VMD Tcl script that builds the backbone (N, CA, C; Angstrom):
set m [mol new atoms 510]
animate dup $m
set s [atomselect $m all]
$s set {name element resname resid chain x y z} {
  {N N MET 1 A -33.639 -36.785 -46.040}
  {CA C MET 1 A -34.905 -37.033 -46.656}
  {C C MET 1 A -34.783 -38.027 -47.817}
  {N N ARG 2 A -33.645 -37.896 -48.550}
  {CA C ARG 2 A -33.433 -38.801 -49.680}
  {C C ARG 2 A -33.253 -40.240 -49.215}
  {N N ALA 3 A -32.628 -40.432 -48.076}
  {CA C ALA 3 A -32.395 -41.776 -47.553}
  {C C ALA 3 A -33.716 -42.453 -47.214}
  {N N VAL 4 A -34.650 -41.690 -46.664}
  {CA C VAL 4 A -35.949 -42.240 -46.312}
  {C C VAL 4 A -36.736 -42.604 -47.570}
  {N N SER 5 A -36.713 -41.730 -48.567}
  {CA C SER 5 A -37.457 -42.020 -49.797}
  {C C SER 5 A -36.821 -43.188 -50.547}
  {N N GLY 6 A -35.511 -43.382 -50.472}
  {CA C GLY 6 A -34.832 -44.523 -51.099}
  {C C GLY 6 A -35.234 -45.829 -50.435}
  {N N LYS 7 A -35.363 -45.799 -49.101}
  {CA C LYS 7 A -35.793 -47.000 -48.379}
  {C C LYS 7 A -37.239 -47.345 -48.707}
  {N N LEU 8 A -38.075 -46.331 -48.805}
  {CA C LEU 8 A -39.473 -46.563 -49.154}
  {C C LEU 8 A -39.599 -47.131 -50.564}
  {N N ALA 9 A -38.746 -46.674 -51.469}
  {CA C ALA 9 A -38.770 -47.182 -52.836}
  {C C ALA 9 A -38.366 -48.662 -52.860}
  {N N LYS 10 A -37.360 -49.034 -52.048}
  {CA C LYS 10 A -36.926 -50.436 -51.980}
  {C C LYS 10 A -38.029 -51.305 -51.385}
  {N N ILE 11 A -38.699 -50.800 -50.339}
  {CA C ILE 11 A -39.794 -51.552 -49.724}
  {C C ILE 11 A -40.946 -51.693 -50.710}
  {N N GLY 12 A -41.201 -50.635 -51.468}
  {CA C GLY 12 A -42.261 -50.663 -52.474}
  {C C GLY 12 A -42.013 -51.691 -53.558}
  {N N VAL 13 A -40.739 -51.987 -53.857}
  {CA C VAL 13 A -40.397 -52.975 -54.874}
  {C C VAL 13 A -40.342 -54.370 -54.264}
  {N N LEU 14 A -39.783 -54.494 -53.060}
  {CA C LEU 14 A -39.593 -55.803 -52.436}
  {C C LEU 14 A -40.885 -56.388 -51.869}
  {N N ALA 15 A -41.797 -55.554 -51.406}
  {CA C ALA 15 A -43.026 -56.061 -50.790}
  {C C ALA 15 A -43.866 -56.874 -51.774}
  {N N PRO 16 A -44.134 -56.397 -52.996}
  {CA C PRO 16 A -44.905 -57.225 -53.933}
  {C C PRO 16 A -44.180 -58.520 -54.311}
  {N N LEU 17 A -42.849 -58.460 -54.416}
  {CA C LEU 17 A -42.088 -59.669 -54.732}
  {C C LEU 17 A -42.199 -60.687 -53.597}
  {N N ALA 18 A -42.123 -60.224 -52.364}
  {CA C ALA 18 A -42.250 -61.119 -51.213}
  {C C ALA 18 A -43.638 -61.731 -51.152}
  {N N LEU 19 A -44.668 -60.938 -51.404}
  {CA C LEU 19 A -46.034 -61.462 -51.405}
  {C C LEU 19 A -46.244 -62.477 -52.518}
  {N N ALA 20 A -45.686 -62.218 -53.681}
  {CA C ALA 20 A -45.814 -63.160 -54.793}
  {C C ALA 20 A -45.101 -64.470 -54.466}
  {N N ALA 21 A -43.925 -64.381 -53.847}
  {CA C ALA 21 A -43.184 -65.593 -53.476}
  {C C ALA 21 A -43.956 -66.409 -52.451}
  {N N MET 22 A -44.572 -65.743 -51.475}
  {CA C MET 22 A -45.355 -66.464 -50.468}
  {C C MET 22 A -46.603 -67.076 -51.105}
  {N N GLY 23 A -47.230 -66.380 -52.020}
  {CA C GLY 23 A -48.413 -66.901 -52.686}
  {C C GLY 23 A -48.106 -68.110 -53.543}
  {N N LEU 24 A -46.995 -68.073 -54.253}
  {CA C LEU 24 A -46.605 -69.210 -55.083}
  {C C LEU 24 A -46.075 -70.365 -54.258}
  {N N GLY 25 A -45.653 -70.099 -53.045}
  {CA C GLY 25 A -45.167 -71.166 -52.162}
  {C C GLY 25 A -46.252 -72.174 -51.828}
  {N N GLY 26 A -47.505 -71.758 -51.829}
  {CA C GLY 26 A -48.617 -72.667 -51.573}
  {C C GLY 26 A -48.923 -73.569 -52.750}
  {N N CYS 27 A -48.359 -73.301 -53.903}
  {CA C CYS 27 A -48.627 -74.097 -55.103}
  {C C CYS 27 A -47.549 -75.139 -55.369}
  {N N THR 28 A -46.647 -75.348 -54.447}
  {CA C THR 28 A -45.568 -76.300 -54.668}
  {C C THR 28 A -46.090 -77.729 -54.592}
  {N N THR 29 A -45.360 -78.628 -55.195}
  {CA C THR 29 A -45.698 -80.039 -55.183}
  {C C THR 29 A -45.097 -80.689 -53.940}
  {N N VAL 30 A -45.907 -81.443 -53.230}
  {CA C VAL 30 A -45.446 -82.176 -52.052}
  {C C VAL 30 A -45.200 -83.617 -52.484}
  {N N ARG 31 A -43.981 -84.074 -52.296}
  {CA C ARG 31 A -43.626 -85.457 -52.635}
  {C C ARG 31 A -43.518 -86.248 -51.334}
  {N N ASP 32 A -43.997 -87.511 -51.389}
  {CA C ASP 32 A -44.053 -88.332 -50.181}
  {C C ASP 32 A -43.731 -89.777 -50.548}
  {N N HIS 33 A -43.195 -90.508 -49.590}
  {CA C HIS 33 A -42.946 -91.944 -49.754}
  {C C HIS 33 A -43.760 -92.669 -48.707}
  {N N ARG 34 A -44.465 -93.701 -49.120}
  {CA C ARG 34 A -45.288 -94.475 -48.200}
  {C C ARG 34 A -44.892 -95.938 -48.289}
  {N N GLY 35 A -44.772 -96.562 -47.132}
  {CA C GLY 35 A -44.530 -98.000 -47.093}
  {C C GLY 35 A -43.071 -98.371 -46.955}
  {N N PHE 36 A -42.738 -99.509 -47.544}
  {CA C PHE 36 A -41.441 -100.161 -47.450}
  {C C PHE 36 A -40.374 -99.369 -48.209}
  {N N PHE 37 A -39.199 -99.208 -47.598}
  {CA C PHE 37 A -38.070 -98.586 -48.297}
  {C C PHE 37 A -37.287 -99.685 -49.003}
  {N N VAL 38 A -37.256 -99.634 -50.317}
  {CA C VAL 38 A -36.645 -100.689 -51.117}
  {C C VAL 38 A -35.135 -100.494 -51.155}
  {N N ASP 39 A -34.408 -101.474 -50.657}
  {CA C ASP 39 A -32.949 -101.510 -50.762}
  {C C ASP 39 A -32.626 -102.690 -51.685}
  {N N THR 40 A -32.226 -102.395 -52.916}
  {CA C THR 40 A -32.056 -103.456 -53.914}
  {C C THR 40 A -31.012 -104.492 -53.495}
  {N N ALA 41 A -29.993 -104.077 -52.755}
  {CA C ALA 41 A -28.982 -105.048 -52.307}
  {C C ALA 41 A -29.601 -106.058 -51.344}
  {N N LEU 42 A -30.456 -105.586 -50.440}
  {CA C LEU 42 A -31.109 -106.498 -49.497}
  {C C LEU 42 A -32.137 -107.376 -50.203}
  {N N VAL 43 A -32.884 -106.798 -51.133}
  {CA C VAL 43 A -33.885 -107.580 -51.854}
  {C C VAL 43 A -33.207 -108.661 -52.688}
  {N N ASP 44 A -32.096 -108.324 -53.332}
  {CA C ASP 44 A -31.377 -109.298 -54.156}
  {C C ASP 44 A -30.716 -110.385 -53.320}
  {N N SER 45 A -30.542 -110.147 -52.026}
  {CA C SER 45 A -29.903 -111.158 -51.173}
  {C C SER 45 A -30.881 -112.246 -50.730}
  {N N VAL 46 A -32.171 -112.055 -50.949}
  {CA C VAL 46 A -33.166 -113.093 -50.631}
  {C C VAL 46 A -33.178 -114.090 -51.777}
  {N N LEU 47 A -32.790 -115.340 -51.482}
  {CA C LEU 47 A -32.615 -116.351 -52.530}
  {C C LEU 47 A -33.576 -117.519 -52.333}
  {N N PRO 48 A -34.241 -117.941 -53.410}
  {CA C PRO 48 A -35.103 -119.123 -53.323}
  {C C PRO 48 A -34.294 -120.370 -52.984}
  {N N GLY 49 A -34.849 -121.209 -52.123}
  {CA C GLY 49 A -34.182 -122.444 -51.734}
  {C C GLY 49 A -33.135 -122.262 -50.647}
  {N N VAL 50 A -32.748 -121.030 -50.342}
  {CA C VAL 50 A -31.730 -120.765 -49.324}
  {C C VAL 50 A -32.366 -120.130 -48.097}
  {N N ASP 51 A -33.184 -119.131 -48.317}
  {CA C ASP 51 A -33.769 -118.379 -47.206}
  {C C ASP 51 A -35.106 -118.979 -46.777}
  {N N ASN 52 A -35.492 -118.625 -45.545}
  {CA C ASN 52 A -36.792 -119.013 -45.009}
  {C C ASN 52 A -37.457 -117.770 -44.419}
  {N N LYS 53 A -38.636 -117.960 -43.803}
  {CA C LYS 53 A -39.378 -116.805 -43.284}
  {C C LYS 53 A -38.574 -116.007 -42.271}
  {N N MET 54 A -37.861 -116.689 -41.397}
  {CA C MET 54 A -37.095 -115.995 -40.359}
  {C C MET 54 A -35.970 -115.161 -40.970}
  {N N SER 55 A -35.251 -115.718 -41.932}
  {CA C SER 55 A -34.144 -114.968 -42.538}
  {C C SER 55 A -34.662 -113.804 -43.392}
  {N N VAL 56 A -35.817 -113.987 -44.029}
  {CA C VAL 56 A -36.393 -112.893 -44.815}
  {C C VAL 56 A -36.823 -111.765 -43.882}
  {N N GLU 57 A -37.432 -112.116 -42.754}
  {CA C GLU 57 A -37.846 -111.079 -41.803}
  {C C GLU 57 A -36.642 -110.354 -41.218}
  {N N ARG 58 A -35.563 -111.050 -40.989}
  {CA C ARG 58 A -34.343 -110.387 -40.493}
  {C C ARG 58 A -33.724 -109.477 -41.553}
  {N N THR 59 A -33.834 -109.881 -42.817}
  {CA C THR 59 A -33.225 -109.102 -43.895}
  {C C THR 59 A -34.083 -107.914 -44.302}
  {N N LEU 60 A -35.368 -108.148 -44.560}
  {CA C LEU 60 A -36.249 -107.104 -45.100}
  {C C LEU 60 A -37.166 -106.473 -44.052}
  {N N GLY 61 A -37.291 -107.092 -42.895}
  {CA C GLY 61 A -38.217 -106.597 -41.885}
  {C C GLY 61 A -39.567 -107.263 -42.048}
  {N N ARG 62 A -40.514 -106.847 -41.225}
  {CA C ARG 62 A -41.857 -107.422 -41.292}
  {C C ARG 62 A -42.530 -106.972 -42.576}
  {N N PRO 63 A -43.323 -107.837 -43.191}
  {CA C PRO 63 A -43.968 -107.472 -44.457}
  {C C PRO 63 A -45.065 -106.427 -44.255}
  {N N THR 64 A -45.371 -105.699 -45.321}
  {CA C THR 64 A -46.470 -104.753 -45.289}
  {C C THR 64 A -47.772 -105.504 -45.042}
  {N N LEU 65 A -47.944 -106.624 -45.730}
  {CA C LEU 65 A -49.086 -107.500 -45.489}
  {C C LEU 65 A -48.719 -108.906 -45.913}
  {N N SER 66 A -49.470 -109.874 -45.400}
  {CA C SER 66 A -49.247 -111.267 -45.777}
  {C C SER 66 A -50.579 -111.886 -46.156}
  {N N SER 67 A -50.518 -112.903 -47.009}
  {CA C SER 67 A -51.751 -113.540 -47.465}
  {C C SER 67 A -52.377 -114.308 -46.312}
  {N N GLN 68 A -53.696 -114.273 -46.259}
  {CA C GLN 68 A -54.428 -114.941 -45.189}
  {C C GLN 68 A -54.915 -116.318 -45.616}
  {N N TYR 69 A -55.133 -116.513 -46.909}
  {CA C TYR 69 A -55.665 -117.768 -47.421}
  {C C TYR 69 A -54.760 -118.281 -48.527}
  {N N GLY 70 A -54.775 -119.572 -48.714}
  {CA C GLY 70 A -54.022 -120.156 -49.816}
  {C C GLY 70 A -52.528 -120.128 -49.554}
  {N N ASP 71 A -51.780 -119.779 -50.587}
  {CA C ASP 71 A -50.319 -119.758 -50.492}
  {C C ASP 71 A -49.859 -118.745 -49.458}
  {N N GLN 72 A -48.759 -119.047 -48.814}
  {CA C GLN 72 A -48.179 -118.140 -47.822}
  {C C GLN 72 A -47.243 -117.166 -48.526}
  {N N ASP 73 A -47.770 -116.003 -48.865}
  {CA C ASP 73 A -46.989 -114.975 -49.543}
  {C C ASP 73 A -46.868 -113.757 -48.651}
  {N N TRP 74 A -45.717 -113.115 -48.717}
  {CA C TRP 74 A -45.510 -111.849 -48.017}
  {C C TRP 74 A -45.376 -110.758 -49.065}
  {N N TYR 75 A -45.963 -109.601 -48.768}
  {CA C TYR 75 A -45.926 -108.474 -49.690}
  {C C TYR 75 A -45.262 -107.280 -49.012}
  {N N TYR 76 A -44.311 -106.692 -49.713}
  {CA C TYR 76 A -43.671 -105.450 -49.290}
  {C C TYR 76 A -44.055 -104.396 -50.326}
  {N N ILE 77 A -44.742 -103.345 -49.894}
  {CA C ILE 77 A -45.288 -102.356 -50.822}
  {C C ILE 77 A -44.675 -100.990 -50.539}
  {N N ALA 78 A -44.183 -100.343 -51.585}
  {CA C ALA 78 A -43.617 -98.996 -51.489}
  {C C ALA 78 A -44.274 -98.124 -52.561}
  {N N THR 79 A -44.719 -96.942 -52.160}
  {CA C THR 79 A -45.377 -96.032 -53.097}
  {C C THR 79 A -44.822 -94.628 -52.937}
  {N N ASP 80 A -44.440 -94.019 -54.047}
  {CA C ASP 80 A -44.046 -92.607 -54.073}
  {C C ASP 80 A -45.211 -91.821 -54.647}
  {N N THR 81 A -45.559 -90.717 -53.971}
  {CA C THR 81 A -46.688 -89.904 -54.415}
  {C C THR 81 A -46.270 -88.450 -54.559}
  {N N LYS 82 A -47.067 -87.721 -55.336}
  {CA C LYS 82 A -46.920 -86.267 -55.399}
  {C C LYS 82 A -48.308 -85.674 -55.242}
  {N N GLN 83 A -48.348 -84.491 -54.644}
  {CA C GLN 83 A -49.628 -83.845 -54.381}
  {C C GLN 83 A -49.490 -82.351 -54.603}
  {N N LEU 84 A -50.348 -81.827 -55.461}
  {CA C LEU 84 A -50.427 -80.385 -55.647}
  {C C LEU 84 A -51.372 -79.815 -54.594}
  {N N ALA 85 A -51.302 -78.528 -54.383}
  {CA C ALA 85 A -52.119 -77.889 -53.359}
  {C C ALA 85 A -53.602 -78.196 -53.567}
  {N N PHE 86 A -54.263 -78.589 -52.493}
  {CA C PHE 86 A -55.699 -78.841 -52.471}
  {C C PHE 86 A -56.145 -79.972 -53.392}
  {N N ARG 87 A -55.273 -80.908 -53.686}
  {CA C ARG 87 A -55.625 -82.051 -54.520}
  {C C ARG 87 A -55.260 -83.336 -53.807}
  {N N ARG 88 A -55.740 -84.443 -54.319}
  {CA C ARG 88 A -55.424 -85.749 -53.738}
  {C C ARG 88 A -54.039 -86.194 -54.192}
  {N N PRO 89 A -53.345 -86.964 -53.360}
  {CA C PRO 89 A -52.040 -87.487 -53.771}
  {C C PRO 89 A -52.183 -88.434 -54.966}
  {N N GLN 90 A -51.257 -88.344 -55.901}
  {CA C GLN 90 A -51.229 -89.206 -57.080}
  {C C GLN 90 A -49.957 -90.049 -57.036}
  {N N PRO 91 A -50.056 -91.372 -57.240}
  {CA C PRO 91 A -48.849 -92.204 -57.230}
  {C C PRO 91 A -47.967 -91.905 -58.442}
  {N N THR 92 A -46.672 -91.772 -58.200}
  {CA C THR 92 A -45.720 -91.560 -59.290}
  {C C THR 92 A -44.864 -92.793 -59.527}
  {N N ALA 93 A -44.634 -93.582 -58.478}
  {CA C ALA 93 A -43.867 -94.822 -58.602}
  {C C ALA 93 A -44.358 -95.784 -57.535}
  {N N GLN 94 A -44.348 -97.066 -57.876}
  {CA C GLN 94 A -44.769 -98.074 -56.907}
  {C C GLN 94 A -43.964 -99.335 -57.116}
  {N N THR 95 A -43.612 -99.969 -56.028}
  {CA C THR 95 A -42.926 -101.252 -56.076}
  {C C THR 95 A -43.665 -102.217 -55.165}
  {N N ILE 96 A -44.050 -103.351 -55.734}
  {CA C ILE 96 A -44.655 -104.421 -54.941}
  {C C ILE 96 A -43.700 -105.597 -55.004}
  {N N LEU 97 A -43.203 -105.980 -53.859}
  {CA C LEU 97 A -42.291 -107.109 -53.752}
  {C C LEU 97 A -43.054 -108.258 -53.109}
  {N N ARG 98 A -43.155 -109.374 -53.812}
  {CA C ARG 98 A -43.888 -110.542 -53.312}
  {C C ARG 98 A -42.889 -111.661 -53.061}
  {N N VAL 99 A -42.854 -112.142 -51.828}
  {CA C VAL 99 A -41.983 -113.261 -51.469}
  {C C VAL 99 A -42.887 -114.472 -51.251}
  {N N ARG 100 A -42.681 -115.520 -52.082}
  {CA C ARG 100 A -43.503 -116.728 -52.007}
  {C C ARG 100 A -42.781 -117.791 -51.181}
  {N N PHE 101 A -43.550 -118.469 -50.317}
  {CA C PHE 101 A -43.004 -119.511 -49.445}
  {C C PHE 101 A -43.700 -120.836 -49.716}
  {N N ASP 102 A -42.987 -121.947 -49.442}
  {CA C ASP 102 A -43.621 -123.269 -49.513}
  {C C ASP 102 A -44.248 -123.593 -48.157}
  {N N ALA 103 A -44.772 -124.793 -48.018}
  {CA C ALA 103 A -45.465 -125.186 -46.788}
  {C C ALA 103 A -44.524 -125.216 -45.584}
  {N N LYS 104 A -43.227 -125.443 -45.808}
  {CA C LYS 104 A -42.255 -125.494 -44.706}
  {C C LYS 104 A -41.688 -124.128 -44.350}
  {N N GLY 105 A -42.048 -123.087 -45.116}
  {CA C GLY 105 A -41.573 -121.739 -44.824}
  {C C GLY 105 A -40.316 -121.347 -45.568}
  {N N ASN 106 A -39.907 -122.148 -46.562}
  {CA C ASN 106 A -38.735 -121.813 -47.366}
  {C C ASN 106 A -39.153 -120.950 -48.559}
  {N N VAL 107 A -38.266 -120.069 -48.978}
  {CA C VAL 107 A -38.567 -119.149 -50.083}
  {C C VAL 107 A -38.634 -119.922 -51.398}
  {N N LEU 108 A -39.766 -119.757 -52.114}
  {CA C LEU 108 A -39.916 -120.339 -53.446}
  {C C LEU 108 A -39.501 -119.361 -54.533}
  {N N GLY 109 A -39.750 -118.086 -54.308}
  {CA C GLY 109 A -39.416 -117.091 -55.313}
  {C C GLY 109 A -39.716 -115.686 -54.832}
  {N N VAL 110 A -39.134 -114.717 -55.535}
  {CA C VAL 110 A -39.341 -113.304 -55.237}
  {C C VAL 110 A -39.796 -112.640 -56.533}
  {N N ASP 111 A -40.968 -112.017 -56.505}
  {CA C ASP 111 A -41.535 -111.360 -57.684}
  {C C ASP 111 A -41.634 -109.868 -57.428}
  {N N ARG 112 A -41.458 -109.095 -58.491}
  {CA C ARG 112 A -41.592 -107.635 -58.395}
  {C C ARG 112 A -42.639 -107.153 -59.389}
  {N N ALA 113 A -43.355 -106.122 -58.983}
  {CA C ALA 113 A -44.310 -105.462 -59.870}
  {C C ALA 113 A -44.193 -103.969 -59.611}
  {N N GLY 114 A -44.728 -103.188 -60.531}
  {CA C GLY 114 A -44.603 -101.734 -60.408}
  {C C GLY 114 A -45.916 -101.027 -60.637}
  {N N MET 115 A -45.847 -99.919 -61.367}
  {CA C MET 115 A -47.009 -99.061 -61.587}
  {C C MET 115 A -48.121 -99.748 -62.373}
  {N N GLU 116 A -47.826 -100.830 -63.067}
  {CA C GLU 116 A -48.876 -101.509 -63.826}
  {C C GLU 116 A -49.943 -102.118 -62.908}
  {N N LYS 117 A -49.652 -102.239 -61.630}
  {CA C LYS 117 A -50.618 -102.788 -60.678}
  {C C LYS 117 A -51.450 -101.710 -59.988}
  {N N VAL 118 A -51.206 -100.441 -60.286}
  {CA C VAL 118 A -51.972 -99.360 -59.674}
  {C C VAL 118 A -53.303 -99.253 -60.397}
  {N N ALA 119 A -54.386 -99.357 -59.649}
  {CA C ALA 119 A -55.730 -99.241 -60.223}
  {C C ALA 119 A -56.203 -97.809 -60.056}
  {N N ARG 120 A -56.592 -97.210 -61.164}
  {CA C ARG 120 A -57.120 -95.846 -61.127}
  {C C ARG 120 A -58.571 -95.886 -61.563}
  {N N PHE 121 A -59.412 -95.278 -60.794}
  {CA C PHE 121 A -60.817 -95.210 -61.161}
  {C C PHE 121 A -61.361 -93.855 -60.756}
  {N N ASN 122 A -62.325 -93.396 -61.508}
  {CA C ASN 122 A -62.980 -92.121 -61.237}
  {C C ASN 122 A -64.463 -92.377 -61.038}
  {N N PRO 123 A -64.988 -92.042 -59.875}
  {CA C PRO 123 A -66.421 -92.215 -59.665}
  {C C PRO 123 A -67.207 -91.339 -60.634}
  {N N ASP 124 A -68.374 -91.802 -61.015}
  {CA C ASP 124 A -69.215 -91.079 -61.970}
  {C C ASP 124 A -70.001 -89.997 -61.247}
  {N N LYS 125 A -69.508 -88.773 -61.286}
  {CA C LYS 125 A -70.166 -87.606 -60.719}
  {C C LYS 125 A -70.496 -87.775 -59.238}
  {N N ASP 126 A -69.721 -88.554 -58.521}
  {CA C ASP 126 A -69.921 -88.781 -57.090}
  {C C ASP 126 A -71.311 -89.315 -56.781}
  {N N LEU 127 A -71.931 -90.041 -57.703}
  {CA C LEU 127 A -73.245 -90.635 -57.497}
  {C C LEU 127 A -73.129 -92.143 -57.541}
  {N N THR 128 A -73.918 -92.805 -56.726}
  {CA C THR 128 A -73.976 -94.250 -56.755}
  {C C THR 128 A -75.173 -94.655 -57.602}
  {N N PRO 129 A -74.966 -95.392 -58.689}
  {CA C PRO 129 A -76.108 -95.791 -59.506}
  {C C PRO 129 A -76.978 -96.788 -58.755}
  {N N THR 130 A -78.282 -96.605 -58.809}
  {CA C THR 130 A -79.227 -97.502 -58.144}
  {C C THR 130 A -80.288 -97.920 -59.144}
  {N N LEU 131 A -80.905 -99.047 -58.867}
  {CA C LEU 131 A -81.982 -99.528 -59.707}
  {C C LEU 131 A -83.293 -98.962 -59.190}
  {N N GLY 132 A -84.259 -98.852 -60.040}
  {CA C GLY 132 A -85.562 -98.397 -59.605}
  {C C GLY 132 A -85.850 -96.990 -60.060}
  {N N ARG 133 A -86.848 -96.425 -59.421}
  {CA C ARG 133 A -87.346 -95.107 -59.801}
  {C C ARG 133 A -86.428 -94.006 -59.287}
  {N N LYS 134 A -86.174 -93.020 -60.105}
  {CA C LYS 134 A -85.403 -91.863 -59.670}
  {C C LYS 134 A -86.359 -90.853 -59.067}
  {N N ARG 135 A -86.142 -90.525 -57.802}
  {CA C ARG 135 A -87.013 -89.598 -57.106}
  {C C ARG 135 A -86.228 -88.378 -56.688}
  {N N THR 136 A -86.933 -87.251 -56.665}
  {CA C THR 136 A -86.301 -86.022 -56.226}
  {C C THR 136 A -86.321 -85.954 -54.717}
  {N N PHE 137 A -85.618 -84.995 -54.158}
  {CA C PHE 137 A -85.571 -84.817 -52.719}
  {C C PHE 137 A -86.960 -84.564 -52.153}
  {N N LEU 138 A -87.747 -83.713 -52.830}
  {CA C LEU 138 A -89.092 -83.399 -52.343}
  {C C LEU 138 A -90.012 -84.610 -52.416}
  {N N GLU 139 A -89.858 -85.450 -53.441}
  {CA C GLU 139 A -90.653 -86.676 -53.526}
  {C C GLU 139 A -90.307 -87.617 -52.378}
  {N N ASP 140 A -89.028 -87.715 -52.025}
  {CA C ASP 140 A -88.642 -88.532 -50.879}
  {C C ASP 140 A -89.189 -87.959 -49.579}
  {N N LEU 141 A -89.152 -86.646 -49.465}
  {CA C LEU 141 A -89.580 -85.994 -48.227}
  {C C LEU 141 A -91.083 -86.111 -48.021}
  {N N PHE 142 A -91.854 -85.870 -49.069}
  {CA C PHE 142 A -93.314 -85.858 -48.936}
  {C C PHE 142 A -93.975 -87.091 -49.538}
  {N N GLY 143 A -93.238 -88.107 -49.888}
  {CA C GLY 143 A -93.777 -89.273 -50.575}
  {C C GLY 143 A -94.720 -90.119 -49.752}
  {N N ASN 144 A -94.640 -90.089 -48.433}
  {CA C ASN 144 A -95.489 -90.932 -47.589}
  {C C ASN 144 A -96.776 -90.249 -47.158}
  {N N ILE 145 A -96.987 -89.009 -47.547}
  {CA C ILE 145 A -98.218 -88.324 -47.166}
  {C C ILE 145 A -99.394 -89.016 -47.840}
  {N N GLY 146 A -100.361 -89.378 -47.049}
  {CA C GLY 146 A -101.536 -90.054 -47.568}
  {C C GLY 146 A -101.439 -91.562 -47.544}
  {N N THR 147 A -100.283 -92.140 -47.314}
  {CA C THR 147 A -100.161 -93.590 -47.268}
  {C C THR 147 A -100.284 -94.130 -45.850}
  {N N VAL 148 A -100.098 -93.306 -44.850}
  {CA C VAL 148 A -100.231 -93.752 -43.470}
  {C C VAL 148 A -101.715 -93.913 -43.175}
  {N N GLY 149 A -102.118 -95.087 -42.705}
  {CA C GLY 149 A -103.506 -95.358 -42.365}
  {C C GLY 149 A -104.372 -95.654 -43.568}
  {N N ALA 150 A -103.780 -95.933 -44.735}
  {CA C ALA 150 A -104.564 -96.241 -45.923}
  {C C ALA 150 A -105.205 -97.614 -45.776}
  {N N ALA 151 A -106.257 -97.877 -46.532}
  {CA C ALA 151 A -106.974 -99.148 -46.453}
  {C C ALA 151 A -106.039 -100.303 -46.752}
  {N N GLY 152 A -106.181 -101.367 -45.981}
  {CA C GLY 152 A -105.357 -102.554 -46.187}
  {C C GLY 152 A -103.995 -102.457 -45.546}
  {N N MET 153 A -103.686 -101.340 -44.930}
  {CA C MET 153 A -102.385 -101.161 -44.311}
  {C C MET 153 A -102.472 -101.338 -42.796}
  {N N GLY 154 A -103.638 -101.717 -42.277}
  {CA C GLY 154 A -103.766 -101.961 -40.846}
  {C C GLY 154 A -104.060 -100.712 -40.069}
  {N N GLY 155 A -104.566 -99.697 -40.695}
  {CA C GLY 155 A -104.821 -98.442 -40.005}
  {C C GLY 155 A -105.959 -98.557 -39.012}
  {N N GLY 156 A -105.727 -98.264 -37.766}
  {CA C GLY 156 A -106.746 -98.163 -36.743}
  {C C GLY 156 A -107.163 -99.466 -36.103}
  {N N GLN 157 A -106.835 -100.620 -36.604}
  {CA C GLN 157 A -107.290 -101.881 -36.047}
  {C C GLN 157 A -106.337 -102.423 -34.985}
  {N N GLY 158 A -105.098 -101.936 -34.944}
  {CA C GLY 158 A -104.111 -102.507 -34.013}
  {C C GLY 158 A -103.534 -103.780 -34.615}
  {N N GLY 159 A -102.388 -104.136 -34.183}
  {CA C GLY 159 A -101.761 -105.370 -34.665}
  {C C GLY 159 A -101.333 -105.242 -36.107}
  {N N THR 160 A -101.528 -106.326 -36.868}
  {CA C THR 160 A -101.067 -106.372 -38.253}
  {C C THR 160 A -102.129 -105.949 -39.216}
  {N N GLY 161 A -103.313 -105.574 -38.768}
  {CA C GLY 161 A -104.383 -105.118 -39.665}
  {C C GLY 161 A -105.386 -106.213 -39.921}
  {N N GLY 162 A -106.551 -105.814 -40.456}
  {CA C GLY 162 A -107.567 -106.791 -40.815}
  {C C GLY 162 A -108.277 -107.374 -39.606}
  {N N GLY 163 A -108.134 -106.838 -38.414}
  {CA C GLY 163 A -108.819 -107.331 -37.243}
  {C C GLY 163 A -108.146 -108.517 -36.589}
  {N N ARG 164 A -107.079 -109.022 -37.155}
  {CA C ARG 164 A -106.390 -110.153 -36.550}
  {C C ARG 164 A -105.331 -109.656 -35.573}
  {N N PRO 165 A -105.184 -110.313 -34.442}
  {CA C PRO 165 A -104.131 -109.898 -33.506}
  {C C PRO 165 A -102.753 -110.245 -34.055}
  {N N GLY 166 A -101.767 -109.468 -33.663}
  {CA C GLY 166 A -100.403 -109.712 -34.099}
  {C C GLY 166 A -99.789 -110.871 -33.350}
  {N N PRO 167 A -98.528 -111.179 -33.604}
  {CA C PRO 167 A -97.878 -112.340 -33.002}
  {C C PRO 167 A -97.768 -112.237 -31.478}
  {N N ASN 168 A -97.743 -111.037 -30.933}
  {CA C ASN 168 A -97.636 -110.893 -29.484}
  {C C ASN 168 A -98.992 -110.589 -28.850}
  {N N GLY 169 A -100.087 -110.737 -29.636}
  {CA C GLY 169 A -101.431 -110.536 -29.115}
  {C C GLY 169 A -101.921 -109.136 -29.177}
  {N N SER 170 A -101.185 -108.216 -29.728}
  {CA C SER 170 A -101.631 -106.831 -29.757}
  {C C SER 170 A -102.566 -106.551 -30.884}
}
mol reanalyze $m
mol bondsrecalc $m
mol representation Tube
mol addrep $m
């Protein structure tokens, strides 16, 4: 009998601890990497005046994006994020590698940028500001009552109103 009560006592102590551990497991931070994996040895091997587009693509791979207008630049973007439970991912580190090319496709330079290029903005109460009159939902819903068929609006005459036929003769 004592052995059974000892086991029940252990279960009574371990069960709340197990539940607490599982509950706190949902609150862990999820870390993620998005984009280009930066290998500093490979990035440092790209040299202005020596490399061209083909050698850069062989060394670093295809760019994350390339410029469509103006100068021919390739961008390699890497972002590290963290996310708490039920929240949006937040960037913790970012590397933007820009490889500039001349008209012949030779490397002019390699530029790096970091977190200073991350734009953070917070929408104002999830509302889009608009110009004009602020109307309530009920005003929008019932706002046209009485305006259909009002004088000067072409009510009952057919066509565009005023007794004149419309462009298609109606």
